[in-house]
TIVEX-400518 format. One record per residue (C-alpha): z, x, y; residue in one letter. Coordinates in pm, 1 decimal. Each point is the difference from the previous one (the first is absolute). Layout:
N
<Z:Z, X:X, Y:Y, aa:A> .
...
This chain:
461
<Z:1447.0, X:1083.6, Y:-1843.3, aa:X> .
<Z:-251.0, X:-269.8, Y:86.2, aa:X> .
<Z:-29.1, X:-343.1, Y:-162.4, aa:X> .
<Z:-251.5, X:-279.3, Y:39.1, aa:X> .
<Z:145.0, X:-254.2, Y:247.9, aa:X> .
<Z:-136.8, X:-284.7, Y:-211.5, aa:X> .
<Z:137.8, X:131.2, Y:-328.2, aa:X> .
<Z:296.3, X:234.4, Y:19.2, aa:X> .
<Z:-43.2, X:94.2, Y:-365.4, aa:X> .
<Z:-319.3, X:186.1, Y:94.5, aa:X> .
<Z:71.8, X:350.9, Y:115.0, aa:X> .
<Z:-269.7, X:145.8, Y:220.9, aa:X> .
<Z:-108.4, X:363.3, Y:-31.8, aa:X> .
<Z:181.6, X:240.6, Y:228.5, aa:X> .
<Z:-228.9, X:151.4, Y:262.5, aa:X> .
<Z:92.5, X:344.7, Y:127.7, aa:X> .
<Z:-1.8, X:69.9, Y:372.0, aa:X> .
<Z:-295.9, X:195.0, Y:128.0, aa:X> .
<Z:-9.8, X:289.6, Y:242.9, aa:X> .
<Z:-93.2, X:-111.2, Y:349.2, aa:X> .
<Z:-72.7, X:351.6, Y:125.8, aa:X> .
<Z:-237.5, X:71.5, Y:-288.3, aa:X> .
<Z:-177.2, X:-331.4, Y:55.1, aa:X> .
<Z:-41.0, X:61.9, Y:373.4, aa:X> .
<Z:-126.1, X:353.4, Y:-58.9, aa:X> .
<Z:-266.1, X:-126.0, Y:-242.0, aa:X> .
<Z:-111.0, X:-274.0, Y:236.9, aa:X> .
<Z:-4.1, X:236.0, Y:297.4, aa:X> .
<Z:-213.4, X:251.2, Y:-189.8, aa:X> .
<Z:-247.9, X:-268.3, Y:-110.1, aa:X> .
<Z:-36.8, X:-141.6, Y:350.2, aa:X> .
<Z:-223.7, X:278.7, Y:135.7, aa:X> .
<Z:-274.2, X:-88.9, Y:-248.6, aa:X> .
<Z:54.9, X:-376.5, Y:-21.9, aa:X> .
<Z:-25.3, X:-47.9, Y:376.0, aa:X> .
<Z:-350.7, X:152.0, Y:-7.5, aa:X> .
<Z:-137.6, X:-241.1, Y:-258.7, aa:X> .
<Z:-228.1, X:-272.5, Y:127.2, aa:X> .
<Z:105.3, X:-361.9, Y:13.2, aa:X> .
<Z:-256.3, X:-76.2, Y:-269.9, aa:X> .
<Z:164.5, X:256.9, Y:-228.5, aa:X> .
<Z:344.5, X:-145.8, Y:61.5, aa:X> .
<Z:-129.9, X:-347.9, Y:-70.9, aa:X> .
<Z:-143.2, X:118.7, Y:-333.4, aa:X> .
<Z:335.6, X:146.9, Y:-99.8, aa:X> .
<Z:181.5, X:-317.3, Y:99.0, aa:X> .
<Z:-236.2, X:-223.0, Y:-195.3, aa:X> .
<Z:57.2, X:221.7, Y:-300.4, aa:X> .
<Z:373.7, X:-51.7, Y:48.1, aa:X> .
<Z:-54.1, X:-374.7, Y:17.9, aa:X> .
<Z:-179.3, X:-0.1, Y:-332.5, aa:X> .
<Z:280.3, X:199.3, Y:-159.6, aa:X> .
<Z:261.2, X:-243.9, Y:131.4, aa:X> .
<Z:-203.1, X:-300.1, Y:-115.3, aa:X> .
<Z:-15.8, X:151.0, Y:-348.8, aa:X> .
<Z:380.9, X:-7.4, Y:-30.4, aa:X> .
<Z:68.4, X:-315.8, Y:203.1, aa:X> .
<Z:178.9, X:-180.0, Y:-284.2, aa:X> .
<Z:222.7, X:301.2, Y:-66.6, aa:X> .
<Z:89.2, X:21.7, Y:368.8, aa:X> .
<Z:79.3, X:-370.8, Y:28.7, aa:X> .
<Z:223.0, X:16.4, Y:-306.5, aa:X> .
<Z:172.9, X:307.3, Y:140.4, aa:X> .
<Z:70.7, X:-170.6, Y:331.6, aa:X> .
<Z:158.7, X:-294.4, Y:-180.1, aa:X> .
<Z:213.2, X:210.4, Y:-233.6, aa:X> .
<Z:128.9, X:230.4, Y:274.4, aa:X> .
<Z:44.9, X:-242.4, Y:291.2, aa:X> .
<Z:29.7, X:-343.9, Y:-163.7, aa:X> .
<Z:-292.7, X:-135.9, Y:199.2, aa:X> .
<Z:-154.9, X:-291.4, Y:-193.5, aa:X> .
<Z:-305.0, X:111.6, Y:-194.4, aa:X> .
<Z:-230.9, X:-235.9, Y:189.7, aa:X> .
<Z:105.6, X:162.0, Y:329.3, aa:X> .
<Z:-24.7, X:349.4, Y:-147.3, aa:X> .
<Z:-351.5, X:-68.4, Y:-126.4, aa:X> .
<Z:-98.6, X:-126.7, Y:344.1, aa:X> .
<Z:145.1, X:314.3, Y:159.7, aa:X> .
<Z:-215.2, X:227.7, Y:-212.4, aa:X> .
<Z:-300.1, X:-213.9, Y:91.1, aa:X> .
<Z:80.0, X:55.3, Y:366.9, aa:X> .
<Z:15.0, X:375.1, Y:-62.4, aa:X> .
<Z:-349.3, X:7.7, Y:-147.2, aa:X> .
<Z:-143.8, X:-227.0, Y:270.8, aa:X> .
<Z:160.8, X:205.0, Y:275.9, aa:X> .
<Z:-232.9, X:291.6, Y:-56.9, aa:X> .
<Z:-314.0, X:-173.4, Y:124.7, aa:X> .
<Z:191.2, X:-146.8, Y:295.5, aa:X> .
<Z:120.7, X:348.3, Y:89.8, aa:X> .
<Z:-351.1, X:140.6, Y:-29.1, aa:X> .
<Z:-127.0, X:-266.3, Y:240.0, aa:X> .
<Z:281.2, X:89.9, Y:240.9, aa:X> .
<Z:-89.0, X:368.9, Y:-22.9, aa:X> .
<Z:-362.5, X:-66.0, Y:88.8, aa:X> .
<Z:111.6, X:-213.5, Y:292.2, aa:X> .
<Z:279.6, X:207.4, Y:151.5, aa:X> .
<Z:-97.3, X:358.5, Y:-83.2, aa:X> .
<Z:-348.9, X:-13.3, Y:149.0, aa:X> .
<Z:-63.0, X:232.8, Y:293.7, aa:X> .
<Z:-117.9, X:-151.1, Y:326.9, aa:X> .
<Z:-87.0, X:99.1, Y:355.8, aa:X> .
<Z:98.1, X:-152.7, Y:331.9, aa:X> .
<Z:-325.8, X:-65.4, Y:181.8, aa:X> .
<Z:156.2, X:-24.0, Y:346.8, aa:X> .
<Z:147.1, X:350.1, Y:-11.9, aa:X> .
<Z:-167.7, X:256.7, Y:226.4, aa:X> .
<Z:-42.9, X:255.5, Y:-278.2, aa:X> .
<Z:-107.4, X:-18.9, Y:-365.7, aa:X> .
<Z:300.0, X:-89.8, Y:-213.9, aa:X> .
<Z:118.3, X:-91.8, Y:-346.1, aa:X> .
<Z:316.5, X:-182.0, Y:-99.0, aa:X> .
<Z:93.2, X:67.9, Y:-357.9, aa:X> .
<Z:288.7, X:-36.6, Y:-245.2, aa:X> .
<Z:156.8, X:298.8, Y:-175.5, aa:X> .
<Z:241.9, X:4.0, Y:-294.3, aa:X> .
<Z:351.1, X:121.8, Y:71.5, aa:X> .
<Z:93.6, X:175.4, Y:-322.4, aa:X> .
<Z:254.2, X:-90.0, Y:-264.7, aa:X> .
<Z:112.5, X:-363.3, Y:-11.2, aa:X> .
<Z:314.2, X:-121.6, Y:-177.3, aa:X> .
<Z:3.9, X:-358.5, Y:-126.8, aa:X> .
<Z:339.7, X:-134.1, Y:-105.9, aa:X> .
<Z:-29.9, X:-327.3, Y:-186.9, aa:X> .
<Z:229.8, X:-296.3, Y:-74.9, aa:X> .
<Z:92.8, X:-160.8, Y:-331.5, aa:X> .
<Z:-120.5, X:-354.2, Y:71.9, aa:X> .
<Z:-370.4, X:89.6, Y:19.6, aa:X> .
<Z:38.1, X:344.5, Y:-152.9, aa:X> .
<Z:-369.6, X:86.0, Y:-12.1, aa:X> .
<Z:-177.9, X:-236.9, Y:238.0, aa:X> .
<Z:187.6, X:69.5, Y:323.1, aa:X> .
<Z:-11.1, X:376.8, Y:-40.4, aa:X> .
<Z:-360.5, X:-9.8, Y:-119.3, aa:X> .
<Z:-125.0, X:-154.2, Y:325.3, aa:X> .
<Z:122.4, X:298.1, Y:199.6, aa:X> .
<Z:-99.3, X:251.1, Y:-269.0, aa:X> .
<Z:-366.3, X:-99.2, Y:-6.5, aa:X> .
<Z:-19.1, X:-8.3, Y:380.0, aa:X> .
<Z:144.5, X:349.0, Y:35.1, aa:X> .
<Z:-229.9, X:136.2, Y:-271.4, aa:X> .
<Z:-313.8, X:-154.7, Y:146.7, aa:X> .
<Z:89.0, X:145.6, Y:338.9, aa:X> .
<Z:12.3, X:350.2, Y:-149.0, aa:X> .
<Z:374.8, X:43.8, Y:-38.9, aa:X> .
<Z:173.5, X:111.9, Y:-316.2, aa:X> .
<Z:272.4, X:-226.6, Y:-132.5, aa:X> .
<Z:337.5, X:22.1, Y:-172.5, aa:X> .
<Z:130.3, X:-326.9, Y:-143.5, aa:X> .
<Z:373.9, X:-41.3, Y:-55.8, aa:X> .
<Z:53.8, X:-328.9, Y:-182.0, aa:X> .
<Z:317.7, X:-201.2, Y:-23.2, aa:X> .
<Z:227.5, X:131.8, Y:-276.8, aa:X> .
<Z:11.9, X:-360.6, Y:-126.3, aa:X> .
<Z:-371.1, X:24.0, Y:-85.8, aa:X> .
<Z:-34.5, X:369.1, Y:-77.8, aa:X> .
<Z:-170.8, X:-42.4, Y:-336.4, aa:X> .
<Z:-276.5, X:-239.3, Y:94.1, aa:X> .
<Z:-64.6, X:183.2, Y:326.7, aa:X> .
<Z:-27.5, X:320.6, Y:-199.6, aa:X> .
<Z:-272.2, X:-161.8, Y:-211.4, aa:X> .
<Z:-180.0, X:-115.9, Y:314.0, aa:X> .
<Z:35.0, X:346.2, Y:151.4, aa:X> .
<Z:-143.2, X:168.5, Y:-308.0, aa:X> .
<Z:-307.9, X:-222.1, Y:8.7, aa:X> .
<Z:-45.9, X:61.8, Y:372.6, aa:X> .
<Z:46.8, X:375.9, Y:-19.0, aa:X> .
<Z:-265.8, X:34.8, Y:-269.5, aa:X> .
<Z:-260.4, X:-124.8, Y:248.9, aa:X> .
<Z:69.5, X:265.7, Y:264.6, aa:X> .
<Z:-0.2, X:379.8, Y:27.5, aa:X> .
<Z:336.2, X:165.5, Y:-74.8, aa:X> .
<Z:259.0, X:-52.6, Y:271.5, aa:X> .
<Z:-187.3, X:-273.7, Y:185.6, aa:X> .
<Z:220.6, X:-271.8, Y:-145.7, aa:X> .
<Z:330.1, X:44.3, Y:-176.5, aa:X> .
<Z:318.0, X:-182.5, Y:-95.6, aa:X> .
<Z:349.7, X:134.2, Y:51.4, aa:X> .
<Z:283.5, X:-197.5, Y:-157.2, aa:X> .
<Z:353.3, X:-26.9, Y:130.7, aa:X> .
<Z:243.7, X:-176.8, Y:223.0, aa:X> .
<Z:130.7, X:38.3, Y:352.5, aa:X> .
<Z:23.9, X:379.6, Y:-4.2, aa:X> .
<Z:-364.4, X:39.3, Y:-104.3, aa:X> .
<Z:-107.6, X:-245.6, Y:268.2, aa:X> .
<Z:196.7, X:187.2, Y:264.9, aa:X> .
<Z:-155.7, X:327.9, Y:-105.0, aa:X> .
<Z:-347.4, X:-147.7, Y:30.3, aa:X> .
<Z:38.8, X:-162.3, Y:340.2, aa:X> .
<Z:173.6, X:300.7, Y:156.3, aa:X> .
<Z:-256.2, X:255.6, Y:-118.4, aa:X> .
<Z:-204.7, X:111.9, Y:304.5, aa:X> .
<Z:-316.2, X:18.8, Y:-212.0, aa:X> .
<Z:15.2, X:-375.6, Y:-58.7, aa:X> .
<Z:-184.5, X:-149.0, Y:296.2, aa:X> .
<Z:-1.1, X:-369.9, Y:-91.4, aa:X> .
<Z:260.3, X:-222.4, Y:-162.6, aa:X> .
<Z:-33.3, X:-355.4, Y:-123.8, aa:X> .
<Z:322.1, X:-161.1, Y:-115.3, aa:X> .
<Z:61.7, X:-350.0, Y:-134.1, aa:X> .
<Z:360.4, X:-95.5, Y:-61.1, aa:X> .
<Z:333.2, X:-71.4, Y:161.9, aa:X> .
<Z:83.7, X:12.9, Y:368.8, aa:X> .
<Z:269.5, X:262.3, Y:-49.4, aa:X> .
<Z:-232.8, X:230.3, Y:-191.9, aa:X> .
<Z:-271.4, X:-49.9, Y:262.0, aa:X> .
<Z:240.6, X:97.5, Y:275.4, aa:X> .
<Z:99.7, X:311.6, Y:-192.3, aa:X> .
<Z:-365.3, X:101.3, Y:-28.0, aa:X> .
<Z:-56.8, X:-58.7, Y:370.4, aa:X> .
<Z:304.7, X:212.2, Y:85.6, aa:X> .
<Z:-121.0, X:280.2, Y:-227.5, aa:X> .
<Z:-330.6, X:12.3, Y:188.0, aa:X> .
<Z:123.5, X:-48.9, Y:355.3, aa:X> .
<Z:-48.9, X:365.9, Y:99.1, aa:X> .
<Z:-350.1, X:19.1, Y:-151.2, aa:X> .
<Z:-171.0, X:-218.3, Y:257.6, aa:X> .
<Z:-352.8, X:26.4, Y:-143.7, aa:X> .
<Z:99.5, X:-103.9, Y:-351.6, aa:X> .
<Z:-121.5, X:-356.8, Y:-56.2, aa:X> .
<Z:249.9, X:-235.5, Y:-161.5, aa:X> .
<Z:-98.0, X:-345.9, Y:-124.1, aa:X> .
<Z:294.2, X:-223.9, Y:-92.6, aa:X> .
<Z:-22.8, X:-333.8, Y:-177.2, aa:X> .
<Z:355.1, X:-127.5, Y:-32.4, aa:X> .
<Z:185.3, X:-328.3, Y:-45.8, aa:X> .
<Z:-38.8, X:-360.5, Y:103.1, aa:X> .
<Z:197.0, X:-317.9, Y:55.4, aa:X> .
<Z:-290.1, X:-238.1, Y:6.8, aa:X> .
<Z:14.1, X:-359.0, Y:119.0, aa:X> .
<Z:-196.3, X:-307.7, Y:-96.7, aa:X> .
<Z:-7.2, X:-239.9, Y:296.0, aa:X> .
<Z:-61.0, X:-359.7, Y:-106.4, aa:X> .
<Z:-96.1, X:-232.7, Y:283.1, aa:X> .
<Z:50.5, X:-376.3, Y:2.1, aa:X> .
<Z:-370.2, X:-64.0, Y:-66.1, aa:X> .
<Z:-25.9, X:243.1, Y:-292.8, aa:X> .
<Z:-127.3, X:-76.9, Y:-348.5, aa:X> .
<Z:339.4, X:26.4, Y:-168.6, aa:X> .
<Z:-132.7, X:32.6, Y:-353.2, aa:X> .
<Z:-219.1, X:290.7, Y:109.7, aa:X> .
<Z:285.6, X:160.5, Y:192.0, aa:X> .
<Z:251.4, X:-31.9, Y:-284.1, aa:X> .
<Z:-238.7, X:152.2, Y:-252.4, aa:X> .
<Z:-84.1, X:292.9, Y:227.2, aa:X> .
<Z:366.5, X:63.8, Y:83.2, aa:X> .
<Z:116.1, X:2.1, Y:-361.3, aa:X> .
<Z:-292.2, X:213.8, Y:-115.1, aa:X> .
<Z:69.3, X:255.2, Y:273.0, aa:X> .
<Z:374.0, X:-1.6, Y:-68.6, aa:X> .
<Z:-20.9, X:70.2, Y:-373.5, aa:X> .
<Z:-306.0, X:227.2, Y:-25.9, aa:X> .
<Z:113.9, X:337.1, Y:-136.7, aa:X> .
<Z:346.6, X:-162.2, Y:-15.9, aa:X> .
<Z:20.9, X:4.0, Y:378.0, aa:X> .
<Z:-42.1, X:378.1, Y:7.5, aa:X> .
<Z:-285.7, X:14.5, Y:246.8, aa:X> .
<Z:23.6, X:105.7, Y:362.7, aa:X> .
<Z:-197.1, X:-314.1, Y:85.1, aa:X> .
<Z:194.5, X:-245.5, Y:-217.9, aa:X> .
<Z:102.5, X:-325.4, Y:165.1, aa:X> .
<Z:375.8, X:11.3, Y:47.9, aa:X> .
<Z:51.3, X:-244.6, Y:290.4, aa:X> .
<Z:-120.5, X:-356.2, Y:56.6, aa:X> .
<Z:8.0, X:-155.7, Y:347.1, aa:X> .
<Z:-81.1, X:-368.5, Y:-21.2, aa:X> .
<Z:-32.1, X:-279.5, Y:253.3, aa:X> .
<Z:308.4, X:-219.3, Y:-35.2, aa:X> .
<Z:-219.6, X:-309.8, Y:-30.4, aa:X> .
<Z:-132.5, X:117.1, Y:-338.0, aa:X> .
<Z:284.8, X:228.6, Y:-110.9, aa:X> .
<Z:142.9, X:-236.6, Y:-262.6, aa:X> .
<Z:-340.9, X:-58.2, Y:-156.5, aa:X> .
<Z:-77.0, X:372.2, Y:-13.7, aa:X> .
<Z:341.0, X:79.6, Y:-147.6, aa:X> .
<Z:-59.1, X:-252.0, Y:-277.2, aa:X> .
<Z:-329.9, X:166.7, Y:-83.1, aa:X> .
<Z:144.0, X:351.2, Y:7.7, aa:X> .
<Z:298.8, X:-85.9, Y:-217.5, aa:X> .
<Z:-223.2, X:-173.1, Y:-251.3, aa:X> .
<Z:-241.6, X:293.6, Y:-14.7, aa:X> .
<Z:274.5, X:263.3, Y:-24.5, aa:X> .
<Z:170.1, X:-191.5, Y:-281.2, aa:X> .
<Z:-312.6, X:50.8, Y:-209.0, aa:X> .
<Z:0.2, X:377.9, Y:45.1, aa:X> .
<Z:178.4, X:176.4, Y:-284.9, aa:X> .
<Z:5.7, X:374.2, Y:-61.0, aa:X> .
<Z:-201.9, X:112.2, Y:-296.1, aa:X> .
<Z:-129.5, X:294.6, Y:-196.4, aa:X> .
<Z:-236.3, X:186.2, Y:236.0, aa:X> .
<Z:-230.1, X:81.2, Y:-290.4, aa:X> .
<Z:-72.9, X:-370.9, Y:-53.3, aa:X> .
<Z:-298.7, X:-127.4, Y:199.7, aa:X> .
<Z:179.2, X:-325.7, Y:80.9, aa:X> .
<Z:285.9, X:178.4, Y:178.4, aa:X> .
<Z:12.7, X:-40.7, Y:377.9, aa:X> .
<Z:344.6, X:149.2, Y:62.5, aa:X> .
<Z:82.1, X:331.8, Y:-158.0, aa:X> .
<Z:313.1, X:212.4, Y:41.7, aa:X> .
<Z:117.6, X:192.9, Y:302.8, aa:X> .
<Z:-66.5, X:371.0, Y:-9.5, aa:X> .
<Z:354.0, X:123.8, Y:-66.1, aa:X> .
<Z:363.7, X:-83.4, Y:-58.5, aa:X> .
<Z:67.2, X:96.6, Y:361.7, aa:X> .
<Z:-253.0, X:-257.2, Y:119.7, aa:X> .
<Z:154.0, X:-265.8, Y:-222.1, aa:X> .
<Z:344.1, X:92.6, Y:135.2, aa:X> .
<Z:-121.2, X:-44.1, Y:357.7, aa:X> .
<Z:-142.9, X:-339.5, Y:-86.5, aa:X> .
<Z:326.3, X:-102.2, Y:-165.6, aa:X> .
<Z:193.5, X:101.5, Y:312.4, aa:X> .
<Z:-242.1, X:-197.3, Y:218.8, aa:X> .
<Z:30.5, X:-324.5, Y:-195.2, aa:X> .
<Z:378.4, X:39.1, Y:-9.2, aa:X> .
<Z:18.2, X:-42.7, Y:377.6, aa:X> .
<Z:139.0, X:-339.5, Y:105.0, aa:X> .
<Z:-249.6, X:-248.3, Y:137.2, aa:X> .
<Z:-207.4, X:-311.4, Y:-51.0, aa:X> .
<Z:-181.8, X:106.6, Y:-315.4, aa:X> .
<Z:-263.4, X:-262.2, Y:-74.5, aa:X> .
<Z:-116.2, X:196.6, Y:-303.3, aa:X> .
<Z:266.6, X:242.8, Y:-120.4, aa:X> .
<Z:-152.0, X:309.0, Y:-149.3, aa:X> .
<Z:126.1, X:167.1, Y:-313.7, aa:X> .
<Z:7.3, X:340.9, Y:-157.6, aa:X> .
<Z:-103.9, X:-32.5, Y:-363.5, aa:X> .
<Z:90.5, X:267.1, Y:-251.9, aa:X> .
<Z:-262.1, X:-94.2, Y:-258.8, aa:X> .
<Z:-295.6, X:-230.1, Y:-59.5, aa:X> .
<Z:-137.6, X:-166.9, Y:-310.3, aa:X> .
<Z:-344.1, X:119.4, Y:-97.6, aa:X> .
<Z:-231.6, X:-128.7, Y:-115.8, aa:X> .
<Z:96.3, X:-350.8, Y:99.8, aa:X> .
<Z:143.8, X:-199.5, Y:-288.4, aa:X> .
<Z:127.8, X:295.8, Y:-201.8, aa:X> .
<Z:339.0, X:163.7, Y:-28.5, aa:X> .
<Z:-132.5, X:337.2, Y:119.1, aa:X> .
<Z:143.0, X:126.6, Y:327.7, aa:X> .
<Z:-63.3, X:279.7, Y:243.9, aa:X> .
<Z:260.1, X:145.6, Y:231.2, aa:X> .
<Z:-116.3, X:91.6, Y:347.2, aa:X> .
<Z:58.1, X:-30.7, Y:371.9, aa:X> .
<Z:-91.0, X:-369.0, Y:19.5, aa:X> .
<Z:86.8, X:-249.7, Y:274.5, aa:X> .
<Z:-92.6, X:-352.5, Y:105.1, aa:X> .
<Z:-120.2, X:-91.8, Y:351.2, aa:X> .
<Z:243.9, X:-109.4, Y:269.8, aa:X> .
<Z:-31.4, X:-221.5, Y:309.2, aa:X> .
<Z:259.3, X:6.4, Y:280.8, aa:X> .
<Z:7.3, X:-242.6, Y:294.3, aa:X> .
<Z:99.2, X:149.6, Y:336.2, aa:X> .
<Z:30.5, X:-173.3, Y:334.4, aa:X> .
<Z:-197.7, X:124.3, Y:297.7, aa:X> .
<Z:323.1, X:120.2, Y:158.7, aa:X> .
<Z:126.0, X:202.8, Y:-295.1, aa:X> .
<Z:-334.8, X:136.6, Y:-120.8, aa:X> .
<Z:-65.1, X:285.7, Y:248.6, aa:X> .
<Z:323.6, X:182.3, Y:-86.9, aa:X> .
<Z:9.6, X:-83.3, Y:-370.6, aa:X> .
<Z:-68.4, X:303.7, Y:-223.0, aa:X> .
<Z:-222.4, X:-196.0, Y:-238.4, aa:X> .
<Z:-212.0, X:-109.9, Y:295.7, aa:X> .
<Z:-27.4, X:347.0, Y:156.8, aa:X> .
<Z:14.8, X:249.2, Y:-285.7, aa:X> .
<Z:-254.8, X:63.5, Y:-272.5, aa:X> .
<Z:140.5, X:-93.2, Y:-341.2, aa:X> .
<Z:-311.7, X:87.8, Y:-206.8, aa:X> .
<Z:62.8, X:-280.7, Y:-248.2, aa:X> .
<Z:-103.4, X:-368.0, Y:-36.4, aa:X> .
<Z:237.3, X:-134.2, Y:263.9, aa:X> .
<Z:-104.2, X:-247.2, Y:271.1, aa:X> .
<Z:181.8, X:-129.4, Y:306.0, aa:X> .
<Z:-109.8, X:-325.6, Y:163.0, aa:X> .
<Z:76.7, X:-102.7, Y:358.2, aa:X> .
<Z:-92.9, X:-318.9, Y:184.6, aa:X> .
<Z:-153.7, X:33.6, Y:346.9, aa:X> .
<Z:-63.8, X:-247.9, Y:279.4, aa:X> .
<Z:-298.6, X:161.5, Y:174.2, aa:X> .
<Z:-271.9, X:256.9, Y:-55.3, aa:X> .
<Z:165.3, X:230.2, Y:253.2, aa:X> .
<Z:323.1, X:-2.1, Y:-197.5, aa:X> .
<Z:-183.8, X:75.0, Y:-324.5, aa:X> .
<Z:-180.3, X:292.6, Y:163.4, aa:X> .
<Z:323.4, X:136.1, Y:147.2, aa:X> .
<Z:171.4, X:-15.9, Y:-338.7, aa:X> .
<Z:-296.5, X:157.3, Y:-174.1, aa:X> .
<Z:17.8, X:289.9, Y:246.3, aa:X> .
<Z:379.4, X:28.4, Y:-30.0, aa:X> .
<Z:3.4, X:277.7, Y:-261.1, aa:X> .
<Z:-55.0, X:377.1, Y:20.6, aa:X> .
<Z:-325.2, X:-36.6, Y:-197.2, aa:X> .
<Z:-354.9, X:-91.2, Y:96.3, aa:X> .
<Z:-229.8, X:-11.3, Y:-301.4, aa:X> .
<Z:-137.0, X:-345.6, Y:-86.3, aa:X> .
<Z:45.6, X:-367.5, Y:81.1, aa:X> .
<Z:-163.3, X:-322.3, Y:-113.8, aa:X> .
<Z:-46.1, X:-313.8, Y:208.5, aa:X> .
<Z:-67.1, X:-333.3, Y:-168.4, aa:X> .
<Z:-159.8, X:-253.7, Y:232.0, aa:X> .
<Z:-310.2, X:-216.5, Y:1.4, aa:X> .
<Z:-63.3, X:91.8, Y:366.2, aa:X> .
<Z:-207.5, X:317.5, Y:38.0, aa:X> .
<Z:69.9, X:23.1, Y:373.3, aa:X> .
<Z:371.9, X:-24.1, Y:-66.2, aa:X> .
<Z:-26.6, X:273.8, Y:-259.3, aa:X> .
<Z:-182.3, X:229.9, Y:242.1, aa:X> .
<Z:260.6, X:-50.8, Y:271.2, aa:X> .
<Z:284.0, X:72.7, Y:-242.5, aa:X> .
<Z:-172.4, X:306.6, Y:-143.4, aa:X> .
<Z:-18.0, X:149.6, Y:349.4, aa:X> .
<Z:380.0, X:-13.4, Y:25.2, aa:X> .
<Z:88.5, X:133.2, Y:-345.5, aa:X> .
<Z:100.0, X:367.7, Y:-3.3, aa:X> .
<Z:-157.5, X:89.6, Y:-332.5, aa:X> .
<Z:-301.7, X:195.9, Y:-113.4, aa:X> .
<Z:-145.7, X:-274.7, Y:-219.8, aa:X> .
<Z:-2.2, X:-376.2, Y:65.3, aa:X> .
<Z:-128.0, X:-256.2, Y:-250.6, aa:X> .
<Z:-104.1, X:-361.9, Y:50.4, aa:X> .
<Z:87.2, X:-225.7, Y:-293.8, aa:X> .
<Z:19.2, X:307.1, Y:-225.5, aa:X> .
<Z:285.5, X:192.8, Y:-164.8, aa:X> .
<Z:154.1, X:300.3, Y:174.0, aa:X> .
<Z:-96.8, X:212.3, Y:-300.6, aa:X> .
<Z:-372.5, X:-37.1, Y:61.4, aa:X> .
<Z:-124.2, X:348.5, Y:88.4, aa:X> .
<Z:-359.6, X:44.8, Y:-111.5, aa:X> .
<Z:-130.9, X:353.8, Y:-25.7, aa:X> .
<Z:-290.9, X:-94.1, Y:225.7, aa:X> .
<Z:230.2, X:-18.1, Y:306.3, aa:X> .
<Z:251.1, X:235.2, Y:162.9, aa:X> .
<Z:365.5, X:-48.3, Y:-84.2, aa:X> .
<Z:306.2, X:127.8, Y:182.2, aa:X> .
<Z:303.3, X:-89.2, Y:203.0, aa:X> .
<Z:209.9, X:78.5, Y:303.4, aa:X> .
<Z:366.3, X:77.8, Y:72.0, aa:X> .
<Z:183.9, X:69.8, Y:-327.5, aa:X> .
<Z:-307.5, X:-101.2, Y:-196.9, aa:X> .
<Z:-197.7, X:308.4, Y:91.9, aa:X> .
<Z:-155.7, X:208.2, Y:272.2, aa:X> .
<Z:-331.4, X:-176.7, Y:45.4, aa:X> .
<Z:-196.0, X:209.3, Y:-248.9, aa:X> .
<Z:-141.9, X:-275.8, Y:-215.2, aa:X> .
<Z:-67.6, X:13.7, Y:-366.5, aa:X> .
<Z:-285.4, X:-199.3, Y:-138.9, aa:X> .
<Z:-336.4, X:25.8, Y:167.8, aa:X> .
<Z:-58.5, X:271.4, Y:255.8, aa:X> .
<Z:279.8, X:238.9, Y:-96.1, aa:X> .
<Z:-253.0, X:282.4, Y:7.1, aa:X> .
<Z:26.1, X:-7.5, Y:380.3, aa:X> .
<Z:335.6, X:173.3, Y:-42.8, aa:X> .
<Z:-127.5, X:258.7, Y:-248.0, aa:X> .
<Z:-178.0, X:227.5, Y:249.1, aa:X> .
<Z:23.4, X:155.6, Y:343.6, aa:X> .
<Z:-262.5, X:-53.0, Y:266.1, aa:X> .
<Z:-196.0, X:293.6, Y:137.0, aa:X> .
<Z:-229.6, X:-20.7, Y:302.5, aa:X> .
<Z:-280.8, X:253.7, Y:45.9, aa:X> .
<Z:-190.6, X:47.8, Y:325.4, aa:X> .
<Z:-289.5, X:234.3, Y:80.1, aa:X> .
<Z:-131.6, X:129.3, Y:330.4, aa:X> .
<Z:-353.4, X:-110.6, Y:-79.9, aa:X> .
């Protein structure tokens, strides 16, 4: 049985598992015709899909909030990103799918992109539509057929999205198959599936990679976890830094791969920054995700809340002790309550010596939990930032642009931000990470480069 994480009195409809083999067979059958359609035809279908999604945008946003606990303002923004993504993807298709010739070759030639076949997109719960949608539209525009397996935590709203999408395409071109791990394994191991895009945990990503290791031509794009640092230099604007850090720590209740979870601050300004962070965190209270004023909703599940409770129970210098809260009052000022998986943010101080081996410094918690560590030099801050198995994002706060550039060169992450939160990932730019954060196949802009195979044609004359 499923319940809304923000209101455990709300039982969510049960969603039956689909049949992966049936879904793959339908997509494989549709591919022979879909691959022969022109780019202009595919664009027309996709714009039709965009209009259908826009027509139910409020329903989708509400569904995201009910099923995942994401605050309604964030859910509404997510659906807006989904609609906007279509034109960005179309622009990418026109840019990257165009045929070209190499003029310095001795013979006439054409370099062109060809679709691979069936693509499986396995989505996460935190951006249940948006993150999957970016890969879906790229694969479709490139001439592939697509099967979308959403997170079971967001099965209902993703089913509504999938229905709207499917209505815009010929049968079999796009479909949704519901289910958990077993369905995902069946999809990724099917030899007819030629592309996989997965967003989720490191362990699940490794399992997918292992399942495909013998199929060397199957393309696998993995967007996994993060343990992202905000580096605050001695010359930083501390008010700006504190605001960005807190915003990036609590967005989606810390359940983003690019959430800020570590702060590395110059010892000269550490006390001042800590004062600002503690003050800001004290003002963040969990609330009903359906209320527009709510910034901190619930965690996705009881298991997530349990993990957070175990984390904050560890001994240490807790500057802001977090809490697990069984229920909240809503609306404010009334006696009404809602039970859910609510928590308050936490801030733990670690020394530079203890940080690298501390589990809350190294391991992804996926909750609003920050560690803060004082540093004595830029080199030490960089070394500590790099001292995790992840490599997704980092922010550097400094008034010196040259200093920022030098530090960015040394940071082992896919995305570096200057005086901006680690959660900034606009759809107009690529997005991806290294090490345990992914395999270098970025989401965001340009994903369509990974949706096709290159074919080179040469003629005698």
